[in-house]
N, C-alpha and C positions, 0 to 999 in steps of 0.2 A: 306636691311633686312638680318639678319644673315641666313646663309644656314642651312636648317633643316638637322638633322642627322637621318636617318631611320635605324633601327637596324633589321637585318634579323636573325632569329633563326638559319637558316642553315649556314649563313656566319660566325656566331659567335661560331660555334661548331668546335673544333679541331678534335674530333673523337666522334663516338657514336655507340651504338648497341641496338638492341631490342630483347626481348625474352619473349614469352607467355604473351604479353600484357604489359610488362614492358619496357619502353624506357629510356635509359641512355645516357647522352651526357656530354662530357668534354667541359665546356663553361665558359664564364665570367659572373659574377653575377652583373647585372646592376640595381638591385632593389633599391639601395641607391645612385645611381649616381647623383651627385649634378647638378641641373638645373641652368644654368646661364642666359638663355633668354627664354621667353615664347612668343607665338604668341598672336594675338588679342583675340583668344578664350581661352587663358590661358593654351594651350597645350605646352609641352616642345619643344622648337625650337633649343636650343643649350645647350650642357653639358660641364662640366669642362674637357677639353682634357688632363689635366695634372694629374687628379685624378687616383690613382691606385685602381683597383677593384679586389676583391677576385676571384680566379679561383676555380670553383666548379664542382662536379659531380651532375648534375641535373637529378633526377630520377622522372619519370612520370608514374603514374598508375591510370587509369580511371579518368583523368582530375585533379588528385591531384598531387602535386609536393613536392619533398623533395630536399633540397640543402645541399650537404656535402662538406665543404671547404677542400681543399687539402694542404693549407698552402702556396700557391703562390699568387702573385699579379702582375697585368700588367695594363698599361694604355689601353684604348680602341683601340687606333691606333696601338699600339705595338701588341696587341692580334690579331687584324684583319690581320696584316701583317703576323703573324705566321700561321694563318688559311689559308691564300692565299698560303703560302709556302708549306703547307701540301698537297694542291691540285696540286702542281707543280711536275713535274718529275725531275726537276733540283736539284742538290745537293746544299743545302743551309748551311750557317754558323750556323743556329740555329737547324739543324737536330737532334743533340744529346739532346738538351734541349727539343725538341718536343717529342723525344722518351721517355725521363724520365717522362714527363707529362702524356703520354699515358699509362705508367705503372700503374698509379692509376686506370685507367679504367679497365686494364687487371686484376688487383688484386681483384676488387670487382665483376667482372663478375661471377666467380664460386659460390660465395655466393648467388648472386641473382638467378642464374640458379637452385641451390640446393633448395632454398626456393620455387621457382616457381614450380619445379617438385613435391615437397612434398605438394603443395597446401597451404603452410603456409606463403606465402609472404605477408608482410605488410610494409608500409613505416616506421611505428613506430619500428617494429622489426629490420629492416635494419639499422635504425639510431642507435639503441642500440648496434648492432653488430659492426658497423663502429666506434663508439665511445669507444669500448672496454668494454661495459657493458655486461657481460656474462649472458646468459639466460639458462644455463644448470640447474640451481637450481630453475628455475621458474616452478611451478606446479599449478594445478587448486586450490590447497589449499592455496598457497602463494598469488595468485591473489585474492582469497576470503578474506584472512587476510588483504591485502592492502585496499580492498573495505570497510571492516568493520572499519579499522582505519581511513580512510578518512571520513566516516560518523561521527565518534566520533569527529574528528578534526573540522568538520563543525557544531558541536553542535546538530547533529541529533541522540541523544542517543537511541531513540526508534527504528529507522531504523537499527542502529548498533546492537542493542540487538536482533532484529528479524533475521538479517543476521547471527549472531553468533549461534542462536538457530537452524536455518535451516542448517548451516554448520555442526553442531553436528548431525543433523538428517541424513545428507548425509554420514557422517563417520559411523554412526551406521548401516546404510543400505548397504553401499558400501565399507567400510574400508578406509585405508590410502594409498592404492597402485594404485588408479585410475590415469592413464596417459592420456595426451591429446588425443592420438590416440584411446583411448577407447570410447570417448564421441561422440556418433552418435545417429541416430534415434532409433536404436535397444536398445542402453543403456538407453535412456530416457524411452522407452516403458517398459522395464524390471523393472526400478525403480518405475514407476507409478503403475505397477501391484503389486510390492512388498508392496508399501504403502497401496494399497487397501486391500490386504490380511491381513495386520497388523491392519485393522479396522479403518484406518484414514478416516475422512470425506472427501467428495468431495471438500468442501470449503478449508479445510486445505491443502489437496494435491495440489489444484490449487495454493495456496499461496506459497507452497514449490517450485513448478515447476517454477512459475513466478520469484521467487527470484533467482533460479539457472539459469534461462534463462538470467538474467542480467549478471551473472558472465561469462557465456559462451560467451555472446556478447563481453565482455571485452577481453576474450581470443582470439576470432576471430579477433577483431580489432588489437590485438597485433601480430597476425600472428601465434598463436600456435595451433589453431584448424582450420581445413578445413571445408568449407560448410557454411550454413546459419541456424540461429535458426528457421526460418520459416519452413524449411524442417525437422530439427531435432525434433522439438516439435509438429509436425503435429499429430493430433489425440491423443495427450497425456493427454488432459484434463487440460492443464495449464491455459486455459482461461475460465474454467467452475466454476460456483459457485452454490452451492445448494441453492434453494430458501429459504428465511427466512421470507416469507410473513406470515407464521403461528406464528412467534415469536412476538406476541403482546397481550396485555390485553385490552379487550373492556372497554367502559366507565363504565358500572355497576360494573365490577371487580375493576377498578381503584377507583371508589367511595367507594367501600367496603374496599379497602386497606386504603384509606385516613381516613375513619370513624374509622377503627380499630386503626390507628396511633393516631388519635385525642383523642380517648377514653383512650389510654395509659394503657390498662389492658390486661393481658394474664393469664387467670385462667382456671382451669379445670371445669368439670361439677359440682363439689362441691364448687366452688368458691375459691379453693386453688391456690396460686401463683405458676406458672410453672417455674419461674426463680428467681435466687437470684438477688438482686438489680443491681449488676454490669453487669450481663449477660442481664438482661432486658433492661438496658440503652443502651447497645451495639446493641441489636436487634432493638429497636425502633429508635435509631439514624440512623442505616443503612437503615431501611425502610423509614425514613424521607429523607435521601439522594436520595434514589430511586425515591420517589415522587417529590423531588425538581428537579431532572434531567428531569422527565416527564413533570412537569408543567412549567419548565423553558425552553421551546422550544426544548425539546428533546436533551438535552446536553449529551455528553459522560462523563464518570467519570473523565477523565484527565482534561477536561475543568472545571468541577465542583470544583475539588480540587485546580485548579489554579485560580479560579475566584477571582477578586479583587474589592474593592470599589474604582472605578476610578472617574474621573471628571464628567462623565456622570451621575453616581449615585447621586452625590451631586447637579448637575445642575437640575435634575428632582425631587429634594427634596425626594430622596429615593423611588421614584415610579417606577424606571426602573433600570435594571442592564445591563451591556454590557461586551462582551468578544470577542476575536478573536479566532476562532477555531484553536487549536494548530496543528491539523492534516493538515490543508490546508493553514495556514497563510503565509508560506514561498513561496507557489506557487502563491498566489494571495491575497494580503492583503485586498483588498476591498471585495472580495467574501467571506471572512472569518468572517466578522463582524456580530455579532448577538446581537440584543437588545430585551429584553423581559420584560414584565410587572411584577412588584412585586404584584401579586394577594393577596387577603386576606389569601389564603391557604399557599402561599409561605411565607408571612409575619409571620405566626405562626411558620413555620419551622425555619426561621431565628431567631425569638425571642428565640427559645429553644436551638439552637445549634451554631449559628453564633457568630463570634467575634463582638465586638463593632465597629460600622462603623468609620473607619479612612482612610483618603486618602492614597491609595497605599497598604493598608493591605489586605491580603487574607480574603475572607468571612468566610471560615470555618477553625477552628484551627486544621487541620489535617496534612497538609503538609507545613513545614517551607519553607520560601522563600530563606533560606540560603543553601538548599540542592543542590548538584550537579545534572546535568541532569540524570546521571546514577542512583543516589539515588532516584530521583523523580520517575523514571520508576519503581523502586522496590516498593516504597510506593503505587503507583497506582495499581500495580499488586496485592499487598497484600490486599488492600481495595476492589479490585474487587472480590477476594476470600471471604472476609468477607461478602460482600453484597450477593453474591451467597448463601453462607451458611445460612445467616439469612433470606433471602427471601424464601429459602426452608422451614425453620421452620414456617415462617408466613403462607406460602401456605398450609402446612400440618395442621396447627391450624385452618385455615379457610375452609378447605376441598376443596381447589383448585386442579385441575388436573395438571395445568401448574406449572413449576418450573422456574420462570423468572430469567434471569441474568441482569446485568446493561444495556446491549445493548437493552433489550426489552423496556426500557424507551423511547429511540429514535424512535424505530419502532412504538410503541404505540401512540406517539405524532402525527406522520405523518398519521397513519392509522385512528385514531379516528377523527381528524379534517377533513380529507378527507371524511370519511363516514358520517359526520354530514350533508353534503350537504349545509352547510351555510357559509363555509369558502373558499375564493378564493384560487385556487391552488398556485398563486403567493405568497400569504401571507405565506402559508405553506413552500414553497421553500425558501423564503427570511428568514423566522424565523429559518430555519435549516442551514443557511449559504451557501445556494446553488446559491445565486444570482451571476450572471457573466456578468453584464452590461459592466463594464470596462470603461464607459464614464465619462468624467470629471464632467459633470453637476450633476450626481448622488451623487458626493461627497459633494455637497452643499445643497441637498434637504433633509429635515428632514425625520425621520422614520415615520412609521404609527402612527396616533394619539393614545394617550393612551386609549381613549374611545373605539376605534376599537380593539386594542389589548385585552382589557379586555372582550369585547364582544365576540371576536373569541375564546380566550383561555378559556372562560367559558364553552365551549362545551367539554372541556377535562374531566369535572366531571358531566356534565348534558347532557341528551338526548334532542334533539330538540322537542319542543311541537307543537301540531297542530297550535296554534296561531302564533308560530314562522314561520311556513310554509306559513301561510296566509300573514303575514307581509312581508316575503321575496318576495312572489308573487306580492304583491302590489307595493313594491319597484321596482321590475323588470318592471311592467307595466308603472309606472311613467316615467321611462327612455326611453320608446318607443314612437315613433310618432303615430299619429292616423292611418296612413296607416299600420304600423307594427302591431298595436293592432288588426285592422280589419283582417289582413292576419292571425294572430295567432288564432282569434276566428273562422275564416272560416276553418282553419286546424283542430281545436279542434272539430268542429261539424261534421266532416266526419265520 
């Protein structure tokens, strides 16, 4: 049986040093050493002894390794022979060669010590310096720009746009002269205070700080900033969000809005039209979109404008629509799927504003499929403003105290179905694209029956009646055993 070759890290090092948790050795790189024989368990038993392997500076920091080639190659046996000679006190013929090799270790040592002393050491940064990639021009702004460009390249135009807007906010508040050494816990606290004094909401301030935290983490990983974001952002409010539970319209209000839309009239107390035809059409169209988002399982505006007539629509003979939530589909395709019923109310909205059903065509003729991702974001933001503006006018006309934005449609869907007391929480969660089963079986099981969808979604425009409560109780009792019913009655009589 071939003799096994055991490789010792110590015996394969010609020289080494360690400094503040960084260990560096001049060694041979065996990661791609060709295996010529394996034992019965499939483990390497013999390697190609004639193969020349690269000599490297192996840098280790917290169990992570970096291999920096120095441009020399040796066979395993020749390298081991040199390492043995290094341990000997006798003068060897290869002493000059060994001295030249060790110069590579000596040259990199000051760089590593300098980074470690400054607290900015990282394997990535060391690799860049070693390869001649200058980092003198790297700033928090250039790292931010690279991040934004990467998001654009990945097709995440929305994330890139948010990153750009928050970068502009950073410059507005802090200028263009912030250096890496400035960024610490005190800097974050001062910026958070500055945004608060400027009247920014808790939610928006949290979004800004979370985005900046991502950039700081990149700078830390690259070795430009010392410390951790956990300590830097402590008590800054980066993880706080103002409660938005109040941002919903109850069922009676939603029913009032739908009846107003259905009537299609906007007149003053004397019966005079309040708007010219073009403005009236825009107002009722955007109210219709708001109602569609609410009735269509609480969609957000981006998904509504991207909604298409796909195979599911035609397979259900126009009784259901399907989409994948754009916000989450890249994270989890299965968890993003939403299927909702085309209720009679939705059908009326579609009949008035939608395109003629054609496979692959967008439902609403608002956002062309030929637009770039950046242009799509612009259209979505523009229509978000339109709906806000027109919902404000509708609310004023109807005497409503609230001034809903498009996001209220989603909050209202979840709140009203939950408050009905008739709709299972799982249905609400699944309908909003929150399902996270991730199991293979769920991919083959159909969605909720149409009858159940229509039954549950009916509570979006109607309040439960007493007879509904009685029917629900009877349905519950039917599913219980005799013992469970007896126990329930005993509990009720106490």
